[in-house]
Residue, then its C-alpha position, 0 to 999 in steps of 0.5 A: m500500500r502506497v501513501f503520500a507523506r510529508e514530502q520536501i516540506p518543513a513538516f515535523s520533527q520531534l514529537c513530545p513524549l506520549w505521556s506528557c502530550g498525547m498529540s492528535e496532530r503534529i505539525v511543526e514549522e522546522v524539521e530538526p535535522v536527523p543526526a549524521s549517524a542516522a544518515g550515514p552510520e559507520p560501516v557495519q563490522p562483522q557480527s560477533p557471537q553476541e550479535l548473532k545471538e541477538v539476531r537469532a532472538q529477533q528472528q525467533l520472535l518474528t517466526d515463533v512468538d505471537p506478540s499479541l500473547t506476549d507481554a510488551d516488555k518481553v517483546a522489547q527484550l526479545l527485540q533488544v530495544d529499550p522502549n524509552t530510547g529506541l534503537s541506535s542509528a547504527e543498530a537500525k542500519r545493521r537491521l536494515e541490511k539484515f532484514g531488508p527494506n520495509e516494502l512489499a516484494s514487487a515485480p522485477p523491473v522490465p529490462k531496458w532491452k525489453k522496453f526498447l522492443q516494446q517500442f515496436q509493439d504497434p500496429l503501425v510498426y507492423l504495417l511498416l515492417a510489412a511494407t519492408v517485406i514487400s519492398l524487399i520482394a519487389w527489389f528481388i523480383e526486379r533484380g531477378h528479371g535483370g532490371d537496372g534497379e538499385a544495387l541495394p534495397f534502399d527503401a527497405i533499409v531506410i524504413v528499418l533505419i527510421l523505425i529504429v530511430n523512432a524507437v530510440l526516440g520513443y524509448v528516450q522520451e518515455a525514460k525521461a517521463e518515467q524519471a519525472v514521475s519517479a522524482l515526484s514519487e521521491m518528493t512524496a515518499p511516505q515517512t514514519n515517526v520513530l524513536r531512535d537515539g532517544r529522540i523522535q525522528c521522521i524517517n522514510t517508511t522503507d527504513v523502518v526495521p524490526g525493533d523500531i519504536v513507532v510513534l502514532a498520531e491521528g491521520d498517520t498510516v501504519s507502516a509495519d506490524g507492531r505490538l502496542f505498549a502505550a495508547a491514548s484513545l487510539r482507534i485504527a481503521e483496519a478496513s483495508l486488511t480485515g474489512e471491518s468498516v468501523p475503526v477498532s479501539k486499540k489497547p496495549e494489554t496482553l491478550a489472554s488467548a489467540k484472536a482473529l486478526g480483527d480482534r488483536s487489539n494490542m497489535i497494529f498492522n501495515g497499511t491501516s490508518v489512525t483515526q483517533g488518539t496516539g500510541r507507541a508500538i514496537i515493530t515486529g514485522t516489516g515488508m513481506n513479514t507483515q500481514v499485508g505481506k502474507i497476502a501480497d499476491l492479492l495486491q499485485s499491481t495492475e496495468d495502468e488504465a489509459t487516460p481519457l486523453q489517451k483513449e481519445m487519441n486512440h479513438v482518433s488514430k482508429i478513425l484515421g486508420i479506417a479512413v485511410c483503409i477506405i481511401a486506399a481501397v477506393v484508390l486500388l479499386a479505381l486503379a484496378l478498374m481503369e488500368g488493371f494489374r498487368s504484373v506482379d510489380d503493379v500489385i506490389e506498387s499498389l500495396l506500397l501505395a496503401v502503406s504510404l497512405a497509412v504512414a502518412a495518416v498516423p503520427e507515429g510518436l503521438a503517444t510518446i509526445l503526449t506522455v512527455v508533455l504531461a510529465l514536463g507539465v507535472q514537473r513544472m507544477a512541482e516546482h511551484h509547490a503543486i505535486v500532482k500524483k497522477l499525470h492524467s490529473v492534469e486533464t482534470l485540473g484545467s477543467a475545475s469549475v469550483i474550488c472548495s477550500d478550508k480556511t485555516g492555513t490555506l486561505t489564511k497564514n495559519e499563524m494563530t495568535v491569541e489577541r483577546v481574552v474575555t472573562a466574567s469580569g472584563e476583556v483584555a488584549i494580549t500583546g505580541t505577534g507570532y509564536a514568540p512568547e513575548g508579550d503581556m496582557i493589557g486593557t483593550d484601551g491600553s490601561a492596566v489590568p485589575e488584579d481580579v481580571r488578571h487572575e481570571v485571565i490566567s485561569t482561562l489561559g491555564a485551562g487552555y494550556l493544559a487541555n492542549d496537545g500543542e507544544l512550543r520549542e525554541g529553535d536552533k537559531p536564537g529567536s526562532w521557535q518550533v511549533i508542534g501540533d495544531p497552530t490554534e492549540v499552540s497559540l494558547v500555549v504561547a499566550a499562557r507563557k506570555v502571562h506566565a500561566d504555564r508556571q502556575y499550572h505546571r503542577f498539573q500532570r495529565v492522567a487521561e484524555i477525551p480527545f477532540t473530534s470534529e463531531r464533539k468540537r471540544m476536548s477534555i483532559i484530567a490532570q492531577d494536582s501535585t500540590d493538592a493531595g493529588n486531587l484530579t481536575v477536569f480541564a476542557k476547551g472547545a467551541p464556546d457555544v458547544l462547551l457552554a452547554f456543559c457548564n452550570r457555573i461560572a468563575v467570577n471576581g478573581g476565583a469565586v464560583r457562582p451558578l451560571t445564569e441565563g443572562d450569563r449565557q446570553r452575554i457570553l454568546k453575544t461576546v462570541e458574536k462580537l468577536s466573530n464579527e471582528a474575524y476572531r476565532t473563539l475558544g471557550e475554557a472550563y474546568r471542574p474539580l473532581e475532589t478525588a485522587s483516583l479516577a476509579t472513585v469518580p462517581g459514575i466511572r465504569t471500571n473493569a474486574a481489576g477495579q481500573p477505569t475503562d477507556i475514559a474517552e468512551q465515558a465523556d458523559v461522566i466527565e464533561h458535566d457541571l463544568i465551571w466556565n472560565g472565559m474565552v479567547g479570541i484568536i486571529d489568523p490573518p488572511r494570506v495577502e496573495v489569496r485575494d488576487a488568486v480568488a479574483e483570478a479564479h473568478r475571472a476564469g469562471v472558477r467559483t471559490v467556496m470556503i468550508t470551515g468549522d469556524h463560527p459563521l460570522t468569522a467565516a463570512r468576514i474572512a470570505s468577504d475580505l478575500g472577495i469570495i462573497k459580498p459583504d452582505e452575504q452570510a455563511l450557511t451552517g452545518e445545522e442548516l444543511d442538515q435541515l435542507s436534506a432532512d427529508g431526503n430531497t436533494q433539490a433544496f440542498d442543491k439549490a443552496t450549494s449553487q448559491v452559497s459560497v461560505y459554509a461554517r460549523v460543518a462536520p466532515e459528512h457535510k463536506l462530502k455532501i457539498v462536494e456531491s451536490l456540486q458534482r450533481q450540478g455538473n461542476i468539476v470540483a477541487m476539494t482541499g483537506d488536511g484531517v483524516n475526516d476530510a479524506p472521504a470528501v477529498k477522495s470523492a472530489d474530481i481533484g482531491v487536494a491534500m495539505g502538504i504541511t498540515g495534511t495527514e497521511v490518510t488525506k494525502e493518500s486519498a488526494k490527487m494533488i498535494l500542496a507543498d505550501d498549503n496555499f490557496s494561491t497554489i491551487v489557482a496556479a495549478v489550474r492555470e498550469g493545467r489549462n496551459i498544458f491542455d492548450n498545448i496538447r491541443k496545439f500539437l494535436r492540431y499541428l500533427l493531425s493537420s500535417n498528417v492529413g496534408e500528407v494523406f491528401t497529397v498521396f491520394g490526390g497525387v495518385m488520382l490526378a497523376g495523369f493531369l499533374g504529369i506524375s505519370q506519363p501517357g502510356a505508362q503502366g503501373v502506379t506512380v506514387p507522388l512521394l515515397a513511403t521513406q520520404l513520408l516517414w522522414i517527414n513524420l520523424l522531423t515534424d512529429a518529434a522536435p516541433a511537437l515537443a516544443m509546442g508542448v512547452d509553449p508559453s500560456t496565452e493571455d486569455v488562459m484564465n479569461r475563459k470559462p472552464r472546459k467540460l470533461t465531456d468536451r472533445v479534445i478535438d472538437g469541430q473547430m479543430w477538425g475544420d482547422i485540420i482539414y483546411i490546412g491539410i488541403i492547402m498543404a496537399l495543393v501547394t505540394l502537388i503544384g510544386m511537383d507539377m511545376h517540375l514535370d512535363g505535361g502538368l497543369f501548372t508548368d510555367r517553364s520548359v523542363e530539360a529533356m532528362g527523362h521522366a525518371a530524373q524529372m520524377t526524382e526532382a519533382r518528388t524532391m520538390g514535393f518532399t521539401i515543400l511538404v516539410f516547409a509547409q509543416l514547419f509553417n504550420a507549426l507557427c500557425s497551430r499555436s492558436h485557433y484565433q490568434s495570429a501567428f505573428r503575435g508572440l512569434f518568438a516567445n517559444k525559443w524551443l520551437w524555433g530551435a526545432i524548426a532550425l534542426s528540421i531545416v538542417l536535416q532536410l538539407f542533409v537528406i537532399y545534398i549528402p549523396g548517401l542520403n539522397l540516394a536512400f530517400g530518392t532525392t536529388p540536389l535542388p538549384a537555388t531557384a527551386w528553394l525559392e519556389c519551395i519556400g514561396l509555395a510552403a508559405i501559402v500555408l501561413v497566408a491561408s491560415e492567417i486569412r482564415k483566422i481573420f475571418l474567424r476573429a471577425m465572426r467571433k466579434 
């Protein structure tokens, strides 16, 4: 199972000890570098008898001992690891070499020689090989009849050489594309948090070894099988392994008897995902020694399915192939009826004609060029922080019509700062910005804070400091700070340190936790007071309107407690509304003394047979009641400066921006208004209101709301999924951002699932098609722009390739059917005379398919790329307009080519000068050389024309330097094939005089003139 993890992003490093923080998510701003010993420890020395004994003990555990029935301490002893410090880097390297990387066995890589031979596995190649055989037969027959034919079968030799050259080009291009995809895979390589050298480090999942201590948190994907020895409200989704749809509660207690896989509650398994809580486990099996490894045969990779674009290209190729077969049949039938086949040579030449038509019709390198252009585009996106996991997702990106985005960290800076604290006695401002714990409390008017208010503020921030999974550490550089955990929680830690609340509440040690979930919208911890006979206290924080419902008392006058009245509730809710209107995110804080030192004696607590409390997380109803309201904090997260421009650009492009957040509706509406997502007078729709719209199961009202509303607040994960599905029902192509594990269903269901690279969990990244390396909304819009440009460029080179090849088909067809009128065949001549040889057509395709088409694949974006409506996925890549371009240019190409040939033959329609009496064969060679060269130059002019359906070729004429380089290379190669004796003999060409070059360029330029005239007409029609 492959997951996309914390790639080259400042994501996270060390995690706080499980027993002191129990984090639900871990996000830090700077990665603590792994020590040199971890990156490259000293060479492994020969194993001593003691080391061999240890390895045998480890292997015994892996094969003979059931870890679920073995005490965790015994497992650690057998694996020779200290759970408090983990393995040393040197020992981990030894085990990695001993047990191998932590990955499933995969099919051996395809040898290079086999990949090269695969380039010949194409029906067109088979057709050309058949042409080679026919050409050899014709040569043998001609030699056998004592004719004065060529000494060598040049046609056959050239066809084989060109096939080889084309195969080499295809092999090289595909290799580059594979390297590009491989580079992206390395950027998104899965990683795992392990305890090594006494510190928690983030390592590649493939480097996990038996005996490693893994640290688990919500959203992580389990990287190997292991035995739990510590857990806090840990739940793991094991549907990928056991089929159990409900996450399984995990506990470290040793099982009394052997259980089925789904009932081994003290074990973790490779490929499963953490949905809640935290834990630590000793790895007992890696790679093929995991449960997933045992069923690896069921996980064999399947062949990649062709993308929609590739399917359409295959469809186009089939259409062209059928059309050519029909044309060839018509031509052969007409020739048979008019002239008849008098000899074997006539039959062979007729078959070669059919082959020439097929060669002319289908661009040989189309599939390879398409793959390379997509790969190059994906690489460019990665450079701009948008990591696309699948090449074909680029097609969807350019079609996005709605972008659903979370607020925090994507539309805003994710630099949460507590600026307001409101208690029963007053409101204060907290000074200082960012994560540096430097500041103090002052009155909102700048005055000094009364002592009773100061006491209440410290009590409020103290509760938030304890009911917290975040951590603030000083960085390596002076003045730098390392943030671990959710930025909102870290902002409470920073605020508590500013007013020294952390010092007063440091005496409390956490003993149990009821974790935050998006459904509960609150979190509680139970802490023991070391100075008050060890008594326990509940500290809680959460959405004020939610937490207030669990409070029946309020702290006032610097520490006194009285009943919470209805007036108090209304005043608190009005304050919430006031702060929300000022774009603050609000969090309420509360507490309750339990007046006992043991959880087992708390009234209502359920215990097991040993008298120990069962999972506290499942007993929230017993703990979270009769709370004492402390106060609330107002937290600000300013919008990103660049996002407003990105939203405006998206709107110009017809892409609607939708904000979906768990914040208060007024906060969401204020931020959305500031960013230009909605107008100032528009309101947010809440999750509760969404439930009412869909209460009767009728989706019409729901769909009507989602078609009009662009801001959603107080939503749960299931609401996100419903919003995405509703927008899709309306025909939208939806991009959906997400970071938490609960966002994964909506992200996966969206047409373009976008995971956050910094704050995103492993599960969300696995579900997404794209990962934002900087968590910035602007990057999504930039990716849409790049996706549109890539799609535009694909259309450009398709217009170019197909019109050029259609021109070749019309040239061959017209040259054969009108041979007598054009002077291509002389009166009384027998057999078929083709205007251009198959080798010449192959050479043209080799020149004009590869380099210019690839150059057009990196063409700069046009000015209007973000000024038009999104493309629908149902729209054809090659639509009616493009087919009009293709056929129009193809006809012009054929006409100028045949005219140029006619001008160098006796008896033609357009001959404007006498042709020297040098024999028809010599004249035909010169005429073919003219037609050959005119067609090459016509296609090079066509490369300039094909960059736009409407825009003149002279606008941005020199914007693409690669295209001009490809044109120059094609001209030089054409000169080689005409003037180098060996090549002109092989390709049936002859050196041309200078005047002939003027004719070639002049006639070929008619393609450019004709295209410009058509574009002028189209622009006038559009206006």
